[in-house]
C-alpha positions in Angstrom: 100.0 89.5 106.1 101.0 93.1 106.7 101.4 94.4 110.3 99.2 97.3 111.3 100.3 100.7 109.8 98.7 103.9 108.6 98.2 104.3 104.9 100.0 107.6 104.9 103.1 105.8 106.1 103.1 103.7 102.9 102.3 106.4 100.3 105.5 107.5 98.7 107.7 104.6 99.9 110.0 103.1 97.3 109.2 99.6 96.1 112.2 97.3 95.4 112.4 93.8 94.1 114.3 91.0 95.8 117.5 92.1 93.9 117.3 95.6 95.2 116.1 97.2 91.9 113.7 100.1 92.4 110.4 99.5 90.6 108.7 102.7 91.7 106.8 104.1 94.7 103.5 103.6 96.4 100.9 106.0 94.9 97.8 104.6 96.6 96.3 101.5 98.2 93.1 99.5 97.8 91.2 98.1 100.8 89.2 94.9 101.0 86.0 96.5 102.3 84.8 93.3 103.9 87.9 92.9 106.1 89.4 96.4 106.1 92.7 94.9 105.1 95.0 96.4 102.5 94.7 94.0 99.5 96.6 95.8 96.8 99.2 98.6 96.5 99.1 100.9 93.5 102.6 101.5 92.4 103.7 104.4 90.2 106.4 102.8 88.1 109.7 104.5 87.4 109.8 105.7 83.8 112.7 103.4 83.0 110.7 100.2 84.0 109.2 98.1 81.2 105.9 97.1 82.8 105.4 94.3 80.2 108.3 92.5 81.8 106.7 92.5 85.3 104.3 89.7 86.5 101.7 92.1 87.8 99.0 94.0 85.9 99.7 97.6 85.0 98.3 100.4 82.9 99.4 104.0 82.2 102.5 103.7 84.5 100.6 102.3 87.4 101.0 98.7 88.6 98.7 96.7 90.9 100.7 94.9 93.5 99.0 92.3 95.8 100.2 92.6 99.4 101.1 88.9 99.3 104.1 89.8 97.2 105.6 91.9 100.0 108.5 90.4 101.9 108.9 93.3 104.4 108.0 97.0 104.9 110.5 99.4 106.4 112.3 102.4 105.0 111.2 100.8 101.7 108.9 98.0 100.6 110.8 94.9 99.6 109.2 92.3 97.4 109.7 88.6 97.8 110.7 88.1 94.1 
């Protein structure tokens, strides 16, 4: 579960996998309207990333990342795999 934060603090943050490779940056987020929690981050993938090799759904350079895949949030968002 993510700690409390403002959406504007997440937009633009780099997203890196557990090996430190940059996948892209946060373009937007999707909320669960019943709980108000952030359920999914929309990641704008770097142009050199082959989205077909990633385990998350993507289309037109955007990837949907469930927040359960996040290890920690700081200066960047680090994934748990």
